[in-house]
N, C-alpha and C positions, 0 to 999 in steps of 0.2 A: 504494500500500500504506500502511495506517495505521501510525503509529509503534509501536515495541515496547511491550508492556504491562509496567509495572514494579511495579504494586501487588499482584500475585497471588503473587509469590514472595518468599521470605525474602531479606534483604539479603546473606547469605553462605551458603556450602554447609554443610549439616548433617552433617558427617562424624561427629560424636559421636552424633547420633541414629541414623544408620545402623549404626554400630559397636555401639551398645547393643542395637538391635533384633536384629542378626544374632547377637550373643552369646546372647541369649535363645532365638532361633529354632533355633540349632544345638544348644544344650544341652537344650532341652525337646522341641520338635516332631520334629526330625530324629533325635535319639538315641533317643527313646521309640518312634518309628514305624519307623525304618530302620536305626539303628545304623551310620551311615556313619562312615568313619575318615579320609578324605582331606579335611580341612577346607579347606585352602588351595585345592585344585583345585575343590571345590564352590563356594566363595565366588567364585572367579574366573569360573566359568561363570555363576553367578547375576548377577554384575555385568555380564557381557556380554549376558545376556538382558535385563536392565533397559535397557542402553544401546541395544539395537536393538529395544526393545519396540514391538510393532505391526508388525514386519517378519517376513519369512519366516525360519524357523529352520532353518539348514543345519547339521546335526550334524557333517558332515565338515569344514566350515570353522571350527567352534568347538573341535574336538578339540585341535589343536596349540596355540592360545593358552592353553588350559586345562591342557595337559600331561597329557591323558588320552586314552584310545582312543574311537573313535566309539561302540562299544556302551556304554561308561561314560557318555558324554554322554547317550545315550538313557535310561539308568538314572537319572541325576541329574535329567533333565527330568521323568521320571515321578514322582520324589520331590517335585519342586517343584510339580507339578500336584496331586498327592494332598494335599500340605500347604497348598494354596490360596494360594501366593505368586505363581503365574502362572496365566493362563488360556490354555489351548491350543485354538486354533481350527483344525480340520482342513479340508482342501479338499473342496468339493462337486464331484462328477464322476460321469461314467458310463463312465469308462475310455477316452474318446476320446484319440487320440495327441497332440492339441494341448493337452490340459488338464494342469494340475498335479494330480497324483494322490496324492502322499504328503507332501510338505513342509508342515508346519503353520505357522501364524502364532502367535507367543507374545506375550502382553500381561502386563506387570507388574501386580501387584495394587494398587499404590500409585503414583499419578502424581507424588507428591512425590519418591519414590525414582527414578522414571523421569527427572524433570528433573535430579536430583542427578547421576546417572550419565551423562547427556548433557551435563552442564556448562552448563545453562541458568540464567542469572541474569536474563535478560529473555526475553520471548516474542515471536516474530514471528507473523504470521498463519498460516503453515504449521505452526508449533509448536502453535498453538491447535487447528488441525484434527486433529492427531494425538491430542492430549489429549481432545478431544471424542469421537473414535472410541473411546477407552478408556471414557469415561463412558457412551456409548450401549450398548456391549457389557455393561457392568456392570448397566445397567437392564434389558436384555433377559434376562440371566441371572436376575436377581431376579424378574422378572415371569413368565418361562416355567418357572423351576425345572427347567431341562433343559440338557443339554449338546448338544442337537441343533441347534446353531447353527454354521454353516460360513462359509467365505469361498470365492470362486471366482476363479481366475486361469488364463489360457491362456499359451502359450509366446510369444505376441506381446505379452505384458505388459498385456493388457486385464484389468481386475479389478473386482469388486464387493466391498464391505466385508463384508456379512453375508448369508447365505442361511438362511432358516428353512424346514425341509423337513418340516412336519407332513404334507403331501401331496406325496410325491416327484415326482409328475407335474405339480404346480402349485406349484413353489417360490416362496416369497415373498422378494423382494430388498429389503434395507434398506441404504441408503447414509447414512452419517453425515457431515454437512458443517457446519462452523462457520457458514457463511453460504450462503443459497440461491444467491447469485450465483456461488459457487465450484463448483456442481454441473455436471459435464461428463457427458453421457449416453453417451459413447463406450463405456465399459466395460459399461454396462447393455445397450446395443444389441448388443454382441458376445455377452453372455450370452443374451439373448433370441433371438438367431439360432440358438442351440443348444437352448434351453428356452423355447419361445414362450408357454407358458401360465403364468399367475400374476400376482400383484399387484406393483407397484413403489412403494416408499416412500422418501422422503428425510426424514430427521430432522435439522432444522437449528436451530441456536441462535437464529437471528433470525426464525424462523417464528412468526407470531402465530396467526391463524385458519387452520385447515387449508384447503387448496385443491388443485385438480387442474390440471396443466399438460400440454399436449401437447409432446412432444420428438420431432419427426419422427413416426415411426409409433408411438411409445410414449406411453402415458398414465401419468403419474407423479403421485403424491399427496404433497404436502409437508405435514409436521406438525411441531409442537413436541414436545419430549420429555415434556411434561406430558400429552399425549394418548395416549401409548403404551398405558397400561393400559386405555383404552376403545376401542382399535381392533378392529373386527370381524375384521380379517385375522389377528390374533393369537389370536382366539377366547377372550378373557379376560373381557369384560364387555359390558354394553349400550352400543352406540355412541352412544345418545342421552344418556347420562349426562354431567353437566358435567365438564369437564376438571379434573384435579387439578393443583395448582401444581407446578412443577418442584422436585424435592427437592434438598436441599443435598448437595453432593458428599460421598461417603463415603470414608473412608480405611481402614476395617476390611476383613476378609476376608468373602467370601460364605460363607453357611452351607450352600449347596447341595452335595449330595454329588457326588463326582467319580468318573467312570469313563471309561475309554477307549472311544471310539466310532469307527465308520467311516462314510464317506459313505453315505447311505441307498440310493443307487442305483448304488453302485460295483460295477464288474466288475474282474477282474484286469487290471492295466495296468502299464506300465513305470514305473520310479522316475523322478520328476522331478528 
């Protein structure tokens, strides 16, 4: 494993920056849109969401630390999503008993605040992978201008990062990996055992020229993030167009409108 990265983070925790941002967010966005009253409970839940950003959001487990009920957790999560401080990614499923069908994954809108609440002053390779996942999600949201992006996980803990379901019978899988060498096809193979049709993409930080690799019975295409806008799988542009350079990381909020969506092929199933 390579040594921790020290040059990408501030030398100390930005408590004042977060406090100033939250003061403005509470006074303007939340009060104008929702008129919430329990500031302390909301701030605690938001801090917990940032701390576990990129993970599965279990409302029941977060209610007690935030000193609120489970329904209030869901209400506050809805306010966070609609005010664009978190991205809520819901599970793709068809109601199979072995699939996660309800619990979403939640991503903080700002990776600086994610690092702050996780207590990171240096970054390990695993940390870079998580932050890269946030970055790829942000680019997908920006390009697709849609909330029709999901994740998939089964109860055996097989998982794929993102599923784009423009054609529900041919879901596109997108895995976000800091390095090509870190790609493990186990989760993808489990997904394709249930949903055999569709394309498989890996968006890796160190991928130069796009290429295709066989992973067992799977065909997987590896691309850099600068190629996303020209991928025919996303239906956005001419795939022969030259790749655009990777954009600089953004710290602002997405301007895409937010609305709650369900899995495109979901049937009624048990709560995960």
